[in-house]
MDAnalysis code that builds the backbone (N, CA, C; Angstrom):
import MDAnalysis as mda
import numpy as np

u = mda.Universe.empty(756, n_residues=252, atom_resindex=np.repeat(np.arange(252), 3), trajectory=True)
u.add_TopologyAttr("name", ["N", "CA", "C"] * 252)
u.add_TopologyAttr("resid", np.arange(1, 253))
u.add_TopologyAttr("resname", ["MET", "LYS", "ILE", "PHE", "ALA", "ILE", "GLY", "ASP", "ALA", "HIS", "LEU", "SER", "PHE", "ARG", "LYS", "LYS", "VAL", "ASN", "PRO", "ALA", "ALA", "TRP", "ASP", "LYS", "VAL", "GLU", "VAL", "TYR", "LYS", "PRO", "MET", "ASP", "ILE", "PHE", "GLY", "LEU", "GLU", "TRP", "LYS", "GLU", "HIS", "TYR", "ARG", "LYS", "ILE", "TYR", "GLU", "ASN", "TRP", "LEU", "ASN", "THR", "VAL", "LYS", "THR", "ASP", "ASP", "ILE", "VAL", "LEU", "ILE", "PRO", "GLY", "ASP", "ILE", "SER", "TRP", "ALA", "LEU", "LYS", "LEU", "ALA", "GLU", "ALA", "ARG", "PHE", "ASP", "LEU", "GLY", "PHE", "LEU", "GLY", "LEU", "LEU", "PRO", "GLY", "ARG", "ILE", "ILE", "CYS", "VAL", "SER", "GLY", "ASN", "HIS", "ASP", "TYR", "TRP", "TRP", "GLN", "SER", "LEU", "THR", "GLN", "VAL", "ARG", "ALA", "ALA", "LEU", "PRO", "ASP", "ASN", "MET", "ALA", "VAL", "ILE", "GLN", "ASN", "ASP", "HIS", "VAL", "LEU", "VAL", "GLY", "ASP", "ILE", "ALA", "ILE", "CYS", "GLY", "SER", "ARG", "GLY", "TRP", "TRP", "CYS", "PRO", "GLY", "ALA", "LYS", "CYS", "PHE", "THR", "ASN", "ASP", "ASP", "MET", "LYS", "ILE", "TYR", "ARG", "ARG", "GLU", "LEU", "ILE", "ARG", "MET", "ASP", "ASN", "SER", "LEU", "SER", "SER", "VAL", "ASP", "SER", "GLY", "LYS", "VAL", "LYS", "ASP", "ILE", "MET", "VAL", "LEU", "ILE", "HIS", "PHE", "MET", "PRO", "THR", "SER", "GLU", "SER", "HIS", "GLU", "LYS", "ASN", "GLU", "PHE", "ILE", "GLU", "MET", "PHE", "GLN", "LYS", "TYR", "GLY", "ILE", "ASP", "THR", "VAL", "ILE", "TYR", "GLY", "HIS", "LEU", "HIS", "GLY", "GLU", "ALA", "ALA", "ARG", "SER", "ARG", "LEU", "PRO", "GLU", "ARG", "ALA", "TRP", "GLY", "ILE", "ASN", "PHE", "HIS", "LEU", "VAL", "SER", "ALA", "ASP", "PHE", "LEU", "ASP", "PHE", "ALA", "PRO", "LEU", "MET", "ILE", "ARG", "GLU", "LEU", "GLU", "THR", "LYS", "ASN", "LEU", "ALA", "LYS", "LYS", "MET"])
u.atoms.positions = np.array([
    [86.786, 105.310, 77.779],
    [87.596, 104.500, 79.037],
    [87.500, 103.350, 78.819],
    [88.618, 102.883, 79.190],
    [88.957, 101.199, 78.820],
    [89.445, 101.358, 79.888],
    [89.006, 99.953, 80.516],
    [89.037, 98.908, 81.767],
    [90.351, 97.808, 81.172],
    [91.861, 98.558, 81.862],
    [92.935, 97.231, 81.849],
    [93.088, 96.612, 83.459],
    [94.033, 95.638, 82.962],
    [94.259, 95.128, 83.933],
    [95.596, 94.188, 84.115],
    [96.089, 94.287, 85.438],
    [98.001, 93.806, 85.261],
    [97.693, 93.664, 86.863],
    [98.165, 92.378, 87.535],
    [98.777, 92.131, 88.433],
    [100.025, 91.572, 89.090],
    [99.964, 91.636, 90.278],
    [101.543, 91.295, 90.796],
    [102.325, 91.863, 90.503],
    [102.617, 92.854, 90.513],
    [103.495, 94.306, 90.054],
    [104.851, 93.945, 91.178],
    [104.685, 93.091, 92.260],
    [106.573, 92.813, 93.137],
    [106.848, 94.134, 93.089],
    [106.229, 95.309, 93.662],
    [107.492, 96.475, 93.816],
    [108.086, 96.426, 95.633],
    [109.673, 96.749, 95.106],
    [110.581, 96.365, 96.487],
    [111.152, 97.765, 96.316],
    [110.891, 99.454, 96.232],
    [111.446, 100.213, 95.613],
    [112.489, 101.047, 97.377],
    [113.317, 101.015, 97.633],
    [113.973, 101.251, 98.180],
    [113.933, 103.091, 98.713],
    [113.739, 103.891, 97.602],
    [113.871, 105.427, 97.837],
    [112.527, 105.412, 96.575],
    [112.168, 106.891, 96.966],
    [111.692, 107.634, 95.883],
    [112.070, 107.376, 94.019],
    [111.387, 107.123, 93.538],
    [111.436, 106.196, 91.681],
    [111.397, 107.697, 91.228],
    [112.496, 108.075, 90.722],
    [112.583, 108.779, 89.490],
    [112.553, 108.183, 88.024],
    [111.721, 108.472, 87.065],
    [111.731, 107.666, 85.665],
    [112.654, 108.604, 84.940],
    [113.356, 109.162, 85.319],
    [113.955, 110.212, 84.516],
    [115.498, 109.323, 84.919],
    [115.750, 108.544, 85.674],
    [116.749, 108.128, 86.619],
    [117.029, 106.768, 86.878],
    [116.939, 106.015, 85.935],
    [116.116, 104.468, 86.026],
    [117.885, 103.575, 86.770],
    [118.632, 103.951, 86.715],
    [119.779, 103.645, 87.523],
    [120.272, 103.942, 88.371],
    [119.374, 104.962, 88.521],
    [119.460, 105.375, 90.301],
    [118.667, 104.659, 91.267],
    [117.615, 103.953, 90.134],
    [116.948, 102.849, 91.320],
    [117.311, 101.414, 92.333],
    [117.108, 101.931, 93.414],
    [117.143, 100.844, 94.248],
    [115.950, 99.701, 95.173],
    [115.944, 98.576, 94.699],
    [114.861, 97.586, 95.118],
    [115.895, 96.850, 96.182],
    [114.934, 96.588, 97.172],
    [115.797, 95.407, 98.327],
    [114.944, 94.018, 97.997],
    [114.561, 93.450, 96.980],
    [114.145, 92.315, 97.159],
    [114.021, 92.099, 94.866],
    [115.582, 91.932, 94.258],
    [115.246, 92.097, 92.973],
    [114.819, 90.689, 92.592],
    [113.538, 90.902, 91.797],
    [112.843, 90.148, 90.723],
    [113.806, 89.232, 89.801],
    [114.013, 89.647, 89.546],
    [115.454, 88.629, 88.372],
    [115.916, 87.277, 89.161],
    [115.673, 86.935, 90.381],
    [115.853, 85.983, 90.976],
    [114.450, 84.664, 90.514],
    [114.231, 85.142, 90.097],
    [112.793, 84.207, 89.139],
    [112.922, 84.039, 88.104],
    [114.249, 85.244, 86.877],
    [114.041, 84.797, 85.840],
    [114.219, 86.096, 85.545],
    [115.555, 85.309, 84.558],
    [115.584, 87.115, 83.881],
    [114.436, 88.445, 83.084],
    [113.335, 87.741, 82.813],
    [112.252, 88.277, 82.141],
    [111.944, 89.608, 83.050],
    [112.192, 88.939, 84.948],
    [111.948, 89.845, 85.478],
    [112.595, 91.275, 85.783],
    [113.810, 91.161, 84.889],
    [115.082, 92.029, 85.181],
    [114.321, 93.670, 84.949],
    [114.732, 94.573, 86.015],
    [113.704, 95.983, 85.317],
    [112.771, 95.984, 85.543],
    [111.429, 95.048, 86.132],
    [110.386, 94.851, 85.599],
    [110.083, 95.877, 85.645],
    [109.892, 96.727, 86.984],
    [109.289, 97.980, 86.966],
    [109.756, 99.179, 86.318],
    [110.416, 99.089, 85.411],
    [110.611, 99.543, 83.949],
    [109.724, 99.605, 82.697],
    [109.635, 97.461, 82.789],
    [108.606, 98.054, 82.306],
    [107.639, 98.164, 82.502],
    [106.776, 98.160, 83.436],
    [105.505, 98.066, 83.918],
    [105.651, 99.288, 83.519],
    [106.480, 100.657, 84.012],
    [105.813, 101.931, 83.744],
    [106.150, 102.301, 82.278],
    [106.754, 102.044, 81.685],
    [106.729, 102.221, 80.004],
    [105.949, 101.591, 79.416],
    [105.584, 100.536, 79.520],
    [104.654, 100.012, 79.066],
    [103.195, 100.331, 79.424],
    [103.080, 100.513, 80.674],
    [101.876, 101.188, 80.471],
    [101.514, 102.886, 80.587],
    [102.918, 103.720, 80.101],
    [102.282, 104.800, 79.808],
    [102.399, 105.200, 78.040],
    [102.672, 103.759, 77.743],
    [102.280, 103.807, 76.110],
    [100.408, 103.241, 76.030],
    [100.051, 102.440, 77.323],
    [99.087, 102.100, 76.660],
    [97.688, 102.553, 77.557],
    [97.758, 103.412, 78.996],
    [96.653, 103.851, 79.471],
    [96.835, 105.253, 79.742],
    [95.502, 106.056, 79.376],
    [94.980, 107.063, 79.392],
    [94.714, 107.602, 80.494],
    [94.616, 108.915, 80.890],
    [94.204, 109.800, 82.301],
    [92.830, 109.129, 82.365],
    [92.299, 108.693, 81.264],
    [90.629, 108.528, 82.055],
    [90.447, 107.047, 82.200],
    [91.303, 106.224, 82.083],
    [91.189, 104.718, 82.398],
    [91.415, 104.689, 83.441],
    [91.088, 102.953, 83.467],
    [90.786, 102.720, 84.623],
    [91.925, 101.071, 84.564],
    [92.655, 101.003, 86.078],
    [93.655, 99.520, 86.009],
    [93.261, 98.604, 86.829],
    [93.159, 97.691, 86.764],
    [92.609, 96.990, 88.141],
    [93.815, 95.922, 88.096],
    [93.877, 95.977, 90.059],
    [95.820, 94.608, 89.532],
    [94.739, 93.911, 91.429],
    [94.793, 92.947, 90.492],
    [94.353, 91.835, 92.050],
    [95.742, 91.379, 92.279],
    [96.243, 92.423, 93.593],
    [97.052, 91.964, 94.459],
    [98.639, 92.066, 93.839],
    [99.049, 91.838, 95.118],
    [100.611, 90.936, 95.208],
    [101.223, 92.466, 94.711],
    [100.617, 93.454, 94.981],
    [101.257, 95.602, 94.757],
    [102.698, 94.843, 95.091],
    [103.012, 94.666, 96.939],
    [104.599, 95.174, 97.255],
    [105.041, 94.277, 98.299],
    [105.923, 94.261, 98.727],
    [106.760, 93.069, 99.437],
    [106.854, 93.969, 100.503],
    [106.566, 95.080, 100.793],
    [107.445, 95.675, 101.834],
    [105.883, 95.137, 103.039],
    [106.595, 94.832, 104.505],
    [105.932, 94.024, 105.336],
    [105.004, 95.117, 106.295],
    [105.478, 96.445, 106.285],
    [104.853, 97.427, 107.272],
    [104.058, 98.519, 106.035],
    [103.081, 99.400, 106.497],
    [102.381, 100.497, 105.860],
    [103.912, 101.260, 105.010],
    [104.325, 101.990, 105.987],
    [105.640, 102.865, 105.769],
    [106.667, 101.950, 105.390],
    [106.757, 100.937, 104.955],
    [107.896, 100.264, 104.290],
    [106.902, 100.134, 102.219],
    [105.886, 100.463, 102.506],
    [105.127, 100.285, 101.160],
    [105.657, 101.724, 100.505],
    [105.892, 102.604, 100.808],
    [105.316, 104.059, 100.154],
    [106.271, 104.388, 99.177],
    [107.101, 104.277, 99.221],
    [107.526, 104.234, 98.222],
    [107.253, 103.599, 96.783],
    [106.504, 102.489, 96.905],
    [105.625, 101.154, 95.749],
    [104.536, 102.233, 95.533],
    [104.122, 102.201, 96.484],
    [102.641, 102.995, 96.035],
    [102.949, 104.382, 95.609],
    [103.662, 105.461, 95.837],
    [104.489, 106.437, 95.085],
    [104.944, 106.392, 93.821],
    [105.138, 104.924, 92.836],
    [105.584, 105.004, 92.335],
    [104.187, 104.272, 91.032],
    [103.181, 103.786, 91.390],
    [101.891, 103.552, 91.111],
    [101.338, 104.911, 90.598],
    [101.423, 106.234, 91.618],
    [101.094, 107.473, 91.578],
    [101.119, 108.030, 90.497],
    [102.752, 107.721, 90.104],
    [103.397, 108.573, 89.186],
    [102.507, 108.092, 87.748],
    [101.669, 107.373, 87.612],
    [101.234, 106.219, 86.483],
    [99.298, 106.855, 86.168],
    [99.495, 106.750, 84.926],
    [97.686, 107.584, 84.184],
    [96.817, 106.626, 84.476],
    [95.659, 106.804, 85.091],
    [94.596, 106.363, 84.707],
    [94.057, 105.941, 86.565],
    [93.174, 105.433, 86.900],
    [92.731, 105.638, 87.934],
    [92.668, 103.719, 88.329],
    [93.388, 103.284, 89.367],
    [94.243, 102.173, 89.518],
    [92.722, 101.866, 90.972],
    [92.055, 100.100, 90.864],
    [91.844, 100.072, 91.764],
    [92.398, 97.932, 92.009],
    [92.137, 98.323, 93.422],
    [93.231, 96.905, 93.907],
    [92.517, 95.966, 94.762],
    [92.680, 95.002, 95.083],
    [92.475, 93.919, 96.095],
    [94.198, 93.262, 96.428],
    [93.681, 93.045, 97.450],
    [95.122, 92.633, 98.495],
    [95.335, 91.533, 97.748],
    [97.114, 90.825, 97.764],
    [97.283, 89.545, 97.248],
    [98.408, 89.162, 98.863],
    [98.727, 87.683, 98.842],
    [99.079, 86.960, 99.606],
    [100.388, 87.170, 100.363],
    [101.205, 88.392, 99.282],
    [102.459, 88.737, 99.878],
    [101.831, 90.413, 100.334],
    [101.087, 91.210, 100.431],
    [100.885, 91.982, 100.656],
    [100.446, 92.390, 102.396],
    [101.664, 92.301, 103.380],
    [101.475, 91.699, 104.176],
    [101.540, 93.438, 104.582],
    [101.779, 94.396, 104.551],
    [101.677, 95.896, 104.608],
    [99.766, 96.473, 104.690],
    [99.111, 95.761, 103.870],
    [97.501, 96.108, 103.889],
    [97.109, 95.367, 105.351],
    [97.325, 96.027, 106.368],
    [96.029, 95.303, 106.924],
    [95.497, 96.150, 107.726],
    [95.543, 97.476, 108.437],
    [94.393, 98.092, 108.709],
    [93.927, 99.235, 107.576],
    [92.413, 98.945, 107.337],
    [92.070, 99.332, 105.807],
    [91.762, 100.907, 105.685],
    [91.788, 101.701, 107.415],
    [91.702, 103.298, 107.002],
    [93.193, 103.898, 107.268],
    [94.337, 102.998, 107.244],
    [95.476, 103.160, 107.262],
    [96.025, 103.375, 105.847],
    [95.098, 101.630, 105.026],
    [95.886, 101.777, 104.050],
    [95.336, 103.123, 103.258],
    [93.978, 103.375, 103.095],
    [93.095, 104.222, 102.705],
    [94.336, 105.378, 102.575],
    [94.337, 105.906, 103.996],
    [94.645, 107.470, 104.104],
    [96.804, 107.265, 103.557],
    [96.928, 106.625, 103.488],
    [98.437, 106.885, 102.432],
    [98.433, 106.125, 101.050],
    [97.106, 106.002, 100.548],
    [97.287, 105.896, 98.501],
    [97.589, 107.037, 98.008],
    [98.155, 106.518, 97.118],
    [98.057, 108.108, 96.031],
    [96.496, 108.268, 95.205],
    [95.999, 109.247, 95.368],
    [95.270, 110.087, 94.948],
    [94.877, 109.192, 93.554],
    [95.127, 108.770, 92.393],
    [94.822, 107.551, 91.807],
    [94.415, 106.468, 91.932],
    [94.031, 105.932, 93.471],
    [94.193, 104.961, 93.927],
    [92.868, 104.197, 94.868],
    [92.506, 103.463, 94.178],
    [91.366, 102.602, 95.338],
    [91.660, 101.511, 95.556],
    [91.170, 100.694, 96.856],
    [91.602, 99.713, 97.143],
    [89.647, 98.962, 97.730],
    [89.885, 97.575, 97.218],
    [88.562, 96.696, 97.866],
    [88.630, 96.085, 99.083],
    [87.480, 96.290, 99.607],
    [87.629, 95.447, 100.716],
    [86.056, 95.273, 101.783],
    [85.352, 93.938, 101.308],
    [84.162, 94.435, 101.816],
    [83.353, 94.957, 101.270],
    [83.988, 96.054, 100.193],
    [82.734, 96.901, 99.729],
    [83.037, 96.987, 97.809],
    [82.404, 98.024, 97.312],
    [82.955, 97.674, 95.892],
    [83.276, 99.166, 95.019],
    [83.829, 99.185, 94.460],
    [84.222, 101.030, 93.216],
    [83.228, 100.420, 92.377],
    [82.522, 101.815, 92.004],
    [82.247, 101.907, 90.428],
    [82.852, 102.573, 89.865],
    [82.499, 101.599, 88.483],
    [83.560, 102.271, 86.800],
    [82.091, 102.959, 86.226],
    [81.872, 103.861, 85.995],
    [80.520, 104.362, 85.669],
    [78.959, 103.196, 85.814],
    [78.694, 102.528, 85.151],
    [77.531, 101.817, 85.460],
    [78.195, 100.363, 85.751],
    [79.656, 99.951, 85.831],
    [80.242, 99.004, 86.008],
    [81.016, 98.854, 87.474],
    [80.301, 97.473, 88.633],
    [80.644, 97.622, 89.554],
    [81.955, 96.526, 90.137],
    [83.078, 97.216, 90.373],
    [84.481, 96.734, 90.532],
    [84.291, 96.205, 92.523],
    [83.609, 94.488, 92.242],
    [83.949, 93.875, 94.070],
    [85.508, 93.102, 93.534],
    [85.068, 92.527, 95.098],
    [86.520, 91.200, 94.560],
    [87.386, 91.244, 96.577],
    [87.988, 90.075, 96.751],
    [88.434, 89.914, 97.701],
    [90.065, 89.201, 97.111],
    [90.624, 88.806, 98.359],
    [91.756, 88.564, 97.539],
    [91.631, 86.473, 97.523],
    [90.613, 86.272, 98.324],
    [90.597, 84.539, 97.654],
    [91.443, 83.878, 98.345],
    [91.645, 82.699, 98.252],
    [92.759, 81.793, 98.606],
    [92.527, 80.973, 98.098],
    [94.093, 79.674, 98.599],
    [93.934, 78.129, 97.724],
    [92.485, 77.692, 98.128],
    [92.385, 76.570, 97.008],
    [90.954, 76.450, 96.980],
    [90.697, 74.927, 97.495],
    [90.002, 74.295, 97.814],
    [89.828, 72.968, 97.963],
    [90.145, 72.244, 96.806],
    [90.975, 70.371, 96.941],
    [91.268, 70.195, 95.726],
    [92.925, 70.998, 94.695],
    [93.384, 72.101, 95.441],
    [94.054, 72.360, 95.130],
    [95.652, 71.077, 95.678],
    [96.660, 71.470, 95.350],
    [97.783, 70.635, 95.348],
    [98.219, 71.000, 97.239],
    [98.532, 72.185, 96.990],
    [99.146, 72.610, 98.301],
    [97.939, 72.775, 99.728],
    [96.397, 72.307, 98.974],
    [95.262, 72.678, 99.902],
    [95.514, 71.659, 101.317],
    [95.845, 72.132, 102.638],
    [96.001, 71.437, 103.912],
    [94.426, 72.179, 104.573],
    [94.261, 71.517, 105.636],
    [93.206, 71.427, 106.792],
    [92.891, 73.317, 107.171],
    [94.543, 73.339, 107.679],
    [94.414, 74.870, 107.835],
    [94.027, 75.949, 107.454],
    [94.088, 75.444, 105.942],
    [93.668, 76.300, 104.317],
    [92.375, 76.784, 104.892],
    [91.538, 75.761, 104.838],
    [89.690, 75.893, 105.113],
    [89.431, 77.069, 105.788],
    [89.872, 77.477, 106.870],
    [89.555, 78.752, 107.509],
    [89.823, 79.468, 106.889],
    [91.021, 79.906, 106.059],
    [90.839, 81.224, 105.261],
    [90.564, 80.792, 103.903],
    [89.800, 80.325, 103.767],
    [89.168, 79.953, 102.035],
    [87.801, 80.416, 102.220],
    [87.422, 80.454, 103.875],
    [85.541, 80.129, 104.024],
    [85.799, 81.779, 104.675],
    [86.157, 81.930, 105.449],
    [87.034, 83.668, 105.488],
    [86.885, 84.842, 104.240],
    [87.543, 84.125, 102.966],
    [87.629, 84.611, 101.628],
    [86.216, 84.770, 101.154],
    [85.449, 83.683, 100.805],
    [84.184, 83.580, 100.922],
    [83.282, 84.232, 101.181],
    [83.091, 84.721, 102.337],
    [82.725, 85.637, 103.477],
    [82.610, 87.414, 103.280],
    [84.092, 87.591, 102.601],
    [84.551, 88.474, 102.165],
    [83.933, 88.964, 100.513],
    [84.333, 88.263, 100.028],
    [83.659, 88.111, 98.160],
    [82.261, 88.332, 98.510],
    [81.383, 87.470, 99.083],
    [80.247, 87.287, 99.461],
    [79.939, 89.309, 99.725],
    [80.498, 89.512, 100.970],
    [80.259, 90.988, 101.239],
    [80.449, 92.462, 100.287],
    [81.809, 91.716, 99.321],
    [81.777, 92.785, 98.729],
    [80.789, 92.884, 97.439],
    [80.285, 91.646, 96.677],
    [78.938, 91.508, 96.545],
    [77.470, 91.571, 96.354],
    [77.855, 91.997, 97.728],
    [76.227, 91.898, 97.910],
    [76.745, 93.394, 98.636],
    [77.090, 94.334, 98.486],
    [77.256, 95.406, 98.629],
    [76.769, 96.646, 97.780],
    [76.548, 96.083, 96.580],
    [75.904, 96.192, 95.020],
    [74.642, 96.567, 95.091],
    [73.933, 98.015, 94.747],
    [72.650, 97.292, 94.334],
    [72.292, 97.214, 92.974],
    [72.058, 96.044, 92.554],
    [72.344, 95.658, 91.169],
    [71.236, 96.334, 90.230],
    [70.209, 96.976, 90.987],
    [69.357, 97.395, 89.989],
    [69.753, 98.886, 89.601],
    [71.023, 99.295, 90.266],
    [71.870, 100.847, 89.236],
    [72.890, 99.955, 88.498],
    [73.374, 99.141, 88.417],
    [74.765, 98.531, 87.822],
    [73.984, 97.883, 86.589],
    [75.093, 98.507, 85.842],
    [74.895, 96.954, 84.214],
    [75.567, 96.094, 84.428],
    [76.699, 95.608, 85.039],
    [77.728, 94.686, 85.527],
    [78.520, 94.861, 86.424],
    [78.974, 93.751, 86.559],
    [80.019, 93.913, 88.444],
    [81.224, 92.822, 87.152],
    [82.007, 92.831, 87.896],
    [83.623, 92.253, 87.543],
    [84.299, 92.374, 88.439],
    [84.896, 91.138, 89.249],
    [85.259, 90.662, 90.369],
    [87.095, 90.889, 90.362],
    [87.641, 91.006, 90.831],
    [89.258, 90.623, 91.299],
    [89.239, 90.002, 92.253],
    [90.152, 88.847, 92.175],
    [90.240, 87.718, 92.767],
    [91.617, 88.204, 93.222],
    [93.101, 87.790, 94.227],
    [94.230, 87.566, 94.106],
    [94.304, 86.086, 93.269],
    [93.912, 84.403, 94.288],
    [94.298, 83.592, 93.950],
    [93.199, 82.823, 92.400],
    [93.759, 82.002, 91.883],
    [92.804, 81.602, 90.877],
    [91.798, 80.915, 91.484],
    [90.111, 81.148, 91.560],
    [89.235, 81.237, 92.168],
    [88.640, 79.559, 91.867],
    [89.944, 78.300, 91.637],
    [89.421, 77.145, 91.691],
    [90.909, 76.655, 91.958],
    [90.781, 75.118, 91.929],
    [92.006, 74.202, 92.419],
    [92.667, 74.173, 90.857],
    [93.859, 73.229, 90.700],
    [94.882, 73.331, 89.063],
    [93.569, 72.456, 88.152],
    [92.938, 71.599, 89.492],
    [92.012, 71.091, 88.280],
    [90.648, 71.099, 87.626],
    [90.942, 72.301, 88.132],
    [88.958, 73.483, 87.935],
    [87.874, 73.446, 88.018],
    [88.336, 72.222, 89.308],
    [86.730, 71.756, 89.879],
    [85.862, 73.091, 90.318],
    [84.796, 72.826, 89.909],
    [83.057, 74.031, 90.307],
    [83.759, 73.501, 91.414],
    [83.394, 74.895, 92.725],
    [83.452, 75.976, 94.214],
    [82.485, 76.526, 94.402],
    [82.251, 76.868, 95.521],
    [81.367, 77.925, 95.722],
    [82.156, 79.398, 95.478],
    [83.551, 79.922, 94.940],
    [83.575, 81.076, 94.558],
    [82.964, 80.892, 92.977],
    [83.174, 79.668, 92.493],
    [81.854, 79.811, 91.115],
    [81.193, 79.524, 91.389],
    [79.951, 79.298, 91.968],
    [78.745, 79.444, 92.532],
    [78.129, 80.263, 93.532],
    [79.286, 81.202, 93.904],
    [78.727, 82.630, 94.083],
    [78.719, 83.577, 93.078],
    [79.513, 83.601, 92.216],
    [79.981, 84.262, 90.586],
    [78.528, 83.757, 89.886],
    [77.946, 82.966, 89.577],
    [77.189, 82.611, 88.893],
    [76.044, 82.972, 89.869],
    [75.521, 83.025, 90.835],
    [74.533, 83.644, 91.678],
    [74.205, 85.214, 91.488],
    [75.404, 85.660, 91.350],
    [75.737, 87.172, 91.108],
    [75.384, 87.618, 90.015],
    [75.638, 86.652, 88.899],
    [75.639, 87.050, 87.530],
    [76.645, 87.868, 87.089],
    [78.100, 86.916, 87.499],
    [79.320, 87.992, 87.237],
    [79.657, 87.373, 85.781],
    [80.264, 88.620, 85.207],
    [80.536, 87.498, 83.555],
    [82.343, 87.429, 83.111],
    [82.911, 88.358, 83.806],
    [84.128, 89.169, 84.255],
    [85.299, 88.355, 85.671],
    [86.026, 87.541, 85.469],
    [86.779, 87.068, 86.841],
    [87.928, 87.908, 86.661],
    [89.134, 88.370, 87.329],
    [90.631, 88.701, 86.392],
    [90.685, 88.013, 88.340],
    [92.148, 87.419, 87.816],
    [92.998, 86.780, 88.621],
    [94.427, 86.931, 88.518],
    [95.413, 87.017, 89.655],
    [96.735, 86.827, 89.293],
    [97.962, 85.509, 89.672],
    [98.226, 85.857, 90.499],
    [98.960, 84.431, 90.932],
    [100.176, 83.621, 90.890],
    [99.592, 83.292, 89.437],
    [100.633, 82.112, 88.922],
    [100.948, 82.669, 87.983],
    [102.475, 82.218, 88.262],
    [103.671, 82.848, 87.775],
    [104.341, 81.549, 87.361],
    [104.939, 81.630, 85.863],
    [106.361, 81.167, 85.066],
    [105.124, 79.782, 84.758],
    [105.736, 78.645, 85.206],
    [105.090, 77.386, 84.854],
    [103.451, 77.009, 85.295],
    [103.617, 77.428, 86.354],
    [101.639, 77.565, 87.570],
    [101.200, 77.859, 86.024],
    [101.608, 79.215, 85.337],
    [100.295, 80.166, 84.591],
    [99.317, 78.533, 84.034],
    [100.454, 77.789, 83.397],
    [100.092, 76.952, 82.608],
    [98.390, 75.833, 83.294],
    [98.621, 75.682, 84.742],
    [97.011, 75.518, 85.169],
    [96.034, 76.440, 85.080],
    [95.949, 77.460, 84.823],
    [95.229, 78.710, 84.698],
    [93.926, 78.717, 83.884],
    [92.678, 78.835, 84.426],
    [91.507, 78.610, 83.954],
    [91.294, 78.682, 82.597],
    [90.456, 78.062, 82.338],
    [89.778, 78.402, 80.543],
    [89.392, 79.913, 80.141],
    [89.595, 80.435, 79.423],
    [89.622, 81.533, 79.416],
    [87.415, 82.070, 79.216],
    [86.761, 81.218, 79.426],
    [85.749, 80.771, 79.430],
    [85.313, 79.497, 80.008],
    [84.913, 79.731, 81.573],
    [83.837, 78.607, 81.748],
    [82.873, 78.597, 82.482],
    [81.773, 78.015, 82.685],
    [80.522, 78.264, 83.308],
    [79.840, 79.183, 83.265],
    [80.098, 79.784, 81.646],
    [79.756, 81.383, 81.490],
    [80.148, 82.503, 82.100],
    [81.015, 82.125, 82.832],
    [81.989, 83.214, 83.041],
    [83.528, 83.705, 81.984],
    [83.992, 85.106, 81.591],
    [84.885, 85.195, 81.166],
    [86.061, 85.620, 82.261],
    [87.676, 84.747, 82.327],
    [88.857, 84.730, 83.154],
    [89.836, 84.763, 82.704],
    [90.304, 85.769, 83.097],
    [91.604, 86.556, 82.925],
    [92.874, 86.429, 83.742],
    [93.662, 85.879, 83.518],
    [94.892, 85.272, 84.026],
    [95.980, 86.877, 83.939],
    [96.227, 87.698, 85.118],
    [96.911, 88.866, 84.774],
    [98.304, 88.867, 84.935],
    [98.744, 88.530, 86.098],
    [100.140, 88.113, 86.085],
    [100.926, 89.201, 85.346],
    [101.910, 90.174, 86.260],
    [102.421, 90.849, 85.482],
    [103.497, 90.543, 84.122],
    [104.555, 89.100, 84.570],
    [105.325, 88.084, 83.968],
    [104.095, 87.403, 82.714],
    [102.980, 87.147, 83.542],
    [102.611, 86.408, 82.016],
    [101.960, 87.062, 81.212],
    [101.932, 88.720, 81.204],
    [101.343, 89.510, 79.749],
    [102.630, 90.233, 79.651],
    [103.812, 89.363, 80.434],
    [104.910, 90.401, 79.726],
    [105.344, 92.117, 80.011],
    [104.353, 92.010, 80.981],
    [105.213, 93.433, 81.982],
    [103.395, 94.836, 81.083],
    [102.705, 94.286, 80.106],
    [101.983, 94.900, 79.922],
    [100.134, 94.930, 80.074],
    [99.727, 96.307, 80.889],
    [98.292, 95.980, 80.789],
    [97.137, 95.557, 79.864],
    [96.454, 94.731, 80.142],
    [95.672, 93.942, 79.457],
    [94.692, 95.180, 79.347],
    [94.257, 94.774, 78.280],
    [92.798, 95.924, 77.727],
    [91.493, 94.679, 78.158],
    [90.717, 94.936, 79.445],
    [89.455, 93.935, 79.192],
    [88.193, 94.382, 79.207],
    [88.193, 95.410, 78.542],
    [86.695, 96.040, 78.365],
    [87.094, 97.359, 77.881],
    [86.544, 97.888, 76.550],
    [86.399, 99.833, 76.012],
    [84.558, 100.202, 77.026],
    [85.153, 101.148, 77.383],
    [83.078, 101.675, 77.837],
    [82.820, 102.837, 77.181],
    [81.672, 103.494, 77.208],
    [81.151, 104.436, 76.358],
    [81.291, 105.571, 77.219],
    [81.097, 104.934, 78.682],
    [81.056, 106.343, 79.831],
    [82.480, 107.111, 80.383],
    [82.022, 108.345, 80.289],
    [83.603, 109.160, 80.357],
    [84.210, 109.056, 81.912],
    [83.239, 108.222, 82.877],
    [82.904, 109.053, 84.230],
    [83.894, 107.849, 84.783],
    [85.174, 108.929, 85.629],
    [85.832, 108.269, 86.573],
    [85.621, 107.473, 87.902],
    [86.164, 105.946, 88.069],
    [85.733, 105.200, 88.940],
    [85.345, 106.351, 90.325],
    [84.649, 105.827, 91.245],
    [84.300, 106.087, 92.622],
    [83.818, 105.350, 93.777],
    [84.270, 105.698, 94.575],
    [84.048, 105.167, 96.013],
    [82.067, 105.018, 96.196],
    [81.684, 103.872, 96.647],
    [80.140, 103.911, 97.038],
    [80.153, 104.185, 98.884],
])
C-alpha cells in the first residue's frame, strides 16, 4: 500500500463525467483562466491518477475539492472522485463552501472517500489528522479579523490530533489546506502543536503559481512538509510513503 497526495482539484462539473468522452465534459468554472497548464486539468488528474494509484492505495486531498456553493452542486465532482481507484481522505479548503453539515457531507460521499473534521482516519497503524487551517499571523494578508478563524482552526486541529490514541498508532500524518506558517515561515502555534504531538509529516496545498515560491522547506523543525497543490505537482499524485500493511483506511 502506498500513500499519495494531491490537492486543489478545483472541480466544477455541470453533469456526470464519462471518461470515455472528454469532449462532452462541461464545467462552469474553466480553470485555464488561471493559466494554460490548467486546460482540461481534470483529465490530467484522472489519467495521472490511473497511471499511479492502485486499488489498495490511499490518496490524501488537503482541500479545495470543488467550486460548488452547495452540497447538491458538488455531486458530479464527488462522483468524479468516486471513479478513481484508491481510498481518498480529505480535509476542506477555503473554497469548499459546499462543505457545511458534516453529516450531510458524509452521506453524499462516494464509497471510496472519507473526510476529516475534529477526528481522524486510520491507515493501518498511521493516523491521518487535519483541519482546513487559515492564514497565519505574520502573513501579508493577515488582519485582525483573521485571528478568530485562525484560533478556531487551531482548536479543530487539536481536536483531530487529540482524538488519536497514541498508544495504538505508529505515526500521525497531518493534512491542512493552508501552509501552516506565514510566507516568512515564522514558528507559530500550529508548528508548536505539531511538535507537541510528534508529527513527522505535514501535507498542505493552497499555493499556486508564483505563490508556491513561498512554500516551506521540505524539512523544518524536525517535520517533513509537502506542498501538493495539483498544478505544483503537474496534476499527478505525489507518493508520500509506502507501507507494509495491506489494510484499507477505516474510520475511528
